[in-house]
N, C-alpha and C positions, 0 to 999 in steps of 0.2 A: 504493500500500500504506500502511495506517495506521501511524503511528509508534508503537512500543512505548514505554511509559513506566514509571517506577518512582518511588516515594516512600519515603524513609527517615525514620523517627521515632526519635530517639535520646534515651536517658536515661542519666544516670550520669557517671562519671569521665572523665578524659582518655584512659584506655585504651579506653573505649567509643567516644569520639569518633574515635580512631584506627582502631578496628575498623570503624566505620561508613564511614570514608573508603575502607577496603579493600572493603567490600561494594559501595559505589558504583562503584569501579573495575572490579570483576568484572561488574557489571551493564552498564556501558558497553562492556566488551569484547564483550558479547553483543548490543550494538546498542540497548540501552534508553537513554532520555533522562530526565533528572530533572525531576520536577514537585513543587511545594511542597504542593499539595492532594492528599490521598490519594484523594479521590472520583474514580473512573474510572481510577485507575492500574492497570496490568497486574500489577505486583508491588508489594506493600506489605510493608516489613520494619520491625518494631519491635525495636530493640536495647535490652534491658532491664537494670535494675539491681535488686539486692535487698539492698543494704547496710543499708537501714532499711525497716521494715515500712510506715511511712507512705508512702514513695515507691513501694513495691510495690503498695499499694492504688490509688494514682493510675494506675500503669501497667496494672493489671488493668482499671480502668475504661476506659482507652483501647483495650485489646484487645477489651473487650466492645462498644465502639462499632462495631468492624469487622464484627460479625455482620450488621448491616443492609447494609453495603457488599457483603458476600459474597452476600447475598440478591439485591441489585440486579444484581450482576455475578458469577455463579457461576464464570466462567472466569478471574477474576483469581487471583493467588497471594498468599496471606497467610502471611508467615513471621515467627515470633517467635524472637529470638536473644538471646544474652547470659546474664548471671548468673542471672536469674530463670528463664529457660528451662532452664538447667543444673540449678538447684535443684529445680524442680517437675516437669520432664520430662513423662512421659505423663499425669500427673495434670492438668497445665495444659491439655494438648491435649484431654483428655476433657471438661473443664469448658468449653472454648471450641472446639467442633467446627469453627468457621470457620477455624481455624488449619491450614494445609496442611503446612507444614514447621516443625519445631521444632529449632533448632540450639543445642547447648551451646557453651561458650566455646572448646573445642578445635577447632572446625570452621570458623573464619573463613576460612582459606586454601582450604577445600574447597567453599565456597558455590557457586561457578559450576557445578561438576560436579554437585553435589547438586540444584541447580535444574534442570539439564538432565535429570537422571534423573527428577525429579518430572514435568516436562512430557511426558516420553515415555510415562508410564503413569498419571499423575494419581493416584498412590497416596500418601496422606499418610504421613509418616515422622517419627520422633523420633530425634535423634542426640545422645546425652549421654555417650558413653564417653570419660572423661578419659584413658584409656590410649592412645587413638588421636589423634595430633596431628601437626601439621606446623608447626614453629616458624620455619622460614626463610620470608622474605617472597618472594612470587611475584606477578607481574602489576604493576599500577600502582594508585595511589590517586587518588581525586578529592578533593583537599585543599580544606578550607573557607577557608583563608587564602591570600592572594596572595603572602605573603612568609615566613610562619612555618610550620614543618613539625614534626609529631609523628613521632618515630622510635622505635618499640618496640625495646628491646634484649633483653628477657626477658619471660617469662610465668610466672604462678603465684607462690606464696608458701609458704615453709616455716616461718613463725614461729608460727602458731597462737595469736595473741593471743586471750584467752578471750572477748572481746566481738565478734570479727570472723568474718564468714562467708566471706571471700575465699578462704582455702586450700581450702575445701570446694567452691567453685564455679569457681575458676580453676585448681585443681590444684597440683601441686608445681612448684618452680622449674625452668625450663628456659631456657637462654640461646641467643640467636641467635649465629651465628658472626660474628667480627670482620669477615670479608670481606663477608658479606651486608649488615651494617650500613653499612660504609663505602661499598659500592656504592650503597645507597639514598640516602645523604647526597650522594654525588657526582652522582647522577642528578637529585636535587632542586636542587642548585646550578645545574646546566645549565638547569633550568626557571625559574631566577630566584629561588629561595628563598635567604634569607640568615640567618634565625634558626631554630635547631633546639633541640628539647627531647627528650632521651633519656628514654624511658618504661619503667617497670617497677614492680611492686608494692613491690619493695625493690631499687633499683638497686645498692646497695652489695654485694649478693650476686651481682652479675653475674660469670659465669665460674667460680663455685665448682663447678658441675657439670663444668667442663673440668679442674678440679684445678689451676688457675693462680692464683698469688698476686698480689694487687693488680691483678686483671684489669680492674676498673672504672676505676681510676686510669689504667691504660695506654690503655684505650679512649678516655677523655676526651682524653688528649694526642693520640691518633691523629686523632680527629675535629677537634680544634682546629687541626691542621696542614693540613686540607684547604683548598686555595685557594677562596675564595668564602664560606666560613663566617665570618660576622661576629659572631654571637652564639650562645652555646651554654649551654643550661640542662639540668637533669635533675630528675626526680622519680619516685618519692618515696624519701627516705632513711629508714633505720631507725637510731636512735642506737647500737644494739647492734653494728652492722656497719660504721659509718662509720669509715674509717681515716685516719691522718695523711697517707698518700700521696694520698688524694683531696683533702684540704684543701690540700696543697702544690701539687697540679695546678691548683686554682683560683687560688692565689696566683701561680703562675709562668706560666700560659698566657694569652695576650693576649685570646682570644675567649671564654673561660669566664667567665660573668658572676659578679659578686661577691655572690651571694645563696645562702643556705643555708636550705632548708626542712627543719627537724629536729623532727618531732613528738615532744613529750614526754608528752602525754596526762594525766599527773598528777604533782604534785610530791611525793606521798607514796611513799616507798620501799615501804611495805606494800601500798598500792594497786597500785603497779607490779608487785609480786610476784604479786598476785592476777590482774593482767592478763596475766601471763606475758610481760612486756616485755623481761626479760633485762638490765636495768640498774637502778641506784639513782639517787636524786636527786643524790647527790654525783658519780657517774660522768657523769651528764648535764651538770652544771655544769662539770666538768673538760673535757668535749668542747667546750663553748661557749668556755671560756678558750683552748683550743687554736685554735679558729677565729679568735678575736680576736687571737691572737698572730701568726698568718700573714696574716690579712686584716682589719686593724683597722677598716676602714670598711664591712665586709660588712653587708648586710641579712640579718637572721635572722628567719624566720617559723616558725610552728609549728601543731600541732593540739592541742586540749585537750578532754578529756571531763569533764563535770561530773556528779556523782551516780552514779558507779559503785557497784555493790552493796557495802555496808559502809563507804562513805566517811563519815567523821565530820567534824565542824566543824574538828577539828585537822588532819585530812588535807587538807581544802580550804584551810586556812591555808597549808599547805606549797605548794600549787599557786600561790596568790597570791604567795608568797615567791619562787618561781622567776620568775614574770612580772615582779616588781619588779627582781630581780637582773639578768635578761637584757635587759630592755627591748626586747622583740620589735617589729619594724617593723609586723607584723600577725599576727593569729592567727585560725584557724578554730576556733570554739568550738561545742561540741555538748552537748546534754543526753543522757545515757545513756538509750537505749531498748533494751528486750529485743529480741534478734534470735534467733528460734527456730532451734535447731540448733547454738547455741553454748553452751559451758559456763557463761558468765556469766548466761545467761537462767535457769538453775536455781539460782543462788546465793541464799543467805539474805540477810536484811537489805537488801532492795531499798529504795532511798531514795524517800520520798514525792515526788510530782511538784511540789508546792508548794515544798518545800525545794530541789529541783533548780533550779526557775525563779528562786528568790531568789538562789541562789549564782551562777547564770549572769549575772544582772543585775549583781552585784557584780564578777564577772570581766570582763564587757564594759566596765564603766565604767573599771576600771583599765587595760585594754588600750587603750581609746580615748585615755586620757591618754598612754600610751606612743607610740601611733601619731602623735598630734599632735606630740609632742616630737621624734620622729624626723624628721618632715616639716619641722618648723621649722628643723632644722639645715641644710636645703637652701636656705633663703632666702639670696639673694646669690650662690649658686653656679650654674655653668653645667652643665646636665644634657643628656646625649646621649639623644635620644628617637627611637624608630622609630615613624613615623606610622601609626596605625590607620585614620584617616579622620575625618570630621566627627563631633562629639559630637551631643547632642540639638539643639544650635543649629548651623545650617549654617556660621556664621561663626566658630565655635570648633572647633578640631581637638583630637584627643586621641591619646595614644600612651603607651608604657611606657619608663621608664628602664632602664638595664642591670640595676638591682636590683629591677625590677618595679613601681616606683611609678607610679601613674597621673598623667599630666601633661597639663594643658590649656593652650592658648595661642590668642590671636586670630589670624585669618588676615591681616587688615590688607592686603587687596588683593594678597596674594601667592599663588602657585600651588604646591600641594604634591601629591605623589603618595603613594599608600599604600605603605608600606615604606620611604619616604625617611628618611634620617637628618636630624634637625633639632636644632640646639643651642638650648636654651631657658634663659634666665636667670630663675631662680625668684624671685618676689617675694611670693607668698602661699602659706600652708600651711593645710590643713584636715585633719580626721581621716582622710579616705579618699583625699585627692588633694592635688596641689600645682598652682599656676598660675604662669605667667610669660609672657615675650615672646620670640619667636623672634629669634635673632641671626644675621645672615648671616656 
């Protein structure tokens, strides 16, 4: 009997990566085997993103490519899932009739049964009802890493930032139970996983739908105490909801890594108001002071949007001021682009593209100085690294420090294993990484 195969094509954020691992797990429960090339695969699933229209156009092109594949092999199953599927629904399926199954974001845990239903009658279906969902994890995942595991703790978002499509395609916040999360972590530990990242659109809101105070801080402590958990991360935080109890948990727990990703998006309180972020520049800086108070050597990273509608040169100067004051280890910087379906897309005073690009260049130059300065502080220090494997050069290995810094070191005739802890004495700092020598 010929082996059944599947190919997964993933776009987007860490939550999409986690969802794709779950799709793979369900397919393997049905006896399918993974292949990297979609040509000839029995099931092809494209997990989509729609945060930016430029990415959406790229994904639409990939879906279009599958028309020829469907013509060659009419019996295969083409499935489109994720945020773009949720947003466009039947409109996408009508434009691309080669798509057999279209799954919105609330149907990740239902995929196996929906695939079986389709195979029974070969009737194409669209599933985009956000009111129907199954938040608890079931089955198993086919994880991409050998030692690091994504652990979703909640789905959806209630913040409705005016530039963001996520609440419209991921739905309202809903938390997984503590018991379900702990069970998944414990199972992954037994499989050899040692580094864990708790995922959510806004992890600081975890447990609010349970009505429990400081639920996320309590969850962090519970996961930290599971034997075998060596490193614990989480993403993403919203400054409006980050509490002192979360910061204290990072300071007091052995395995929670000393890194905080705290997107501030703009340094202008007026732009933050227009973004519906729910905090001011001053409140954000006070939060950073609190982090520094409890965890003085913490790595702090952020997200920044340049050129939001109405942003003046004075507003942008406020953003640069925050970057100078905080000294972020790194920053994800973006030019604002319209996202249809969001309030910001209809706002007046859209900033010209040339102005946005010029501001982005200035911002990146400043942040590069900060990153280099942060990395230079590591020179002469011993850094604990979890080995990812060889870099582009086979005799140079790479891995991440507890604070997420990329570290490179020469093998020097030594044997390493992926996921192994390696102590590296840093002797060189660059903007994006540091280098050193492994010390036994």
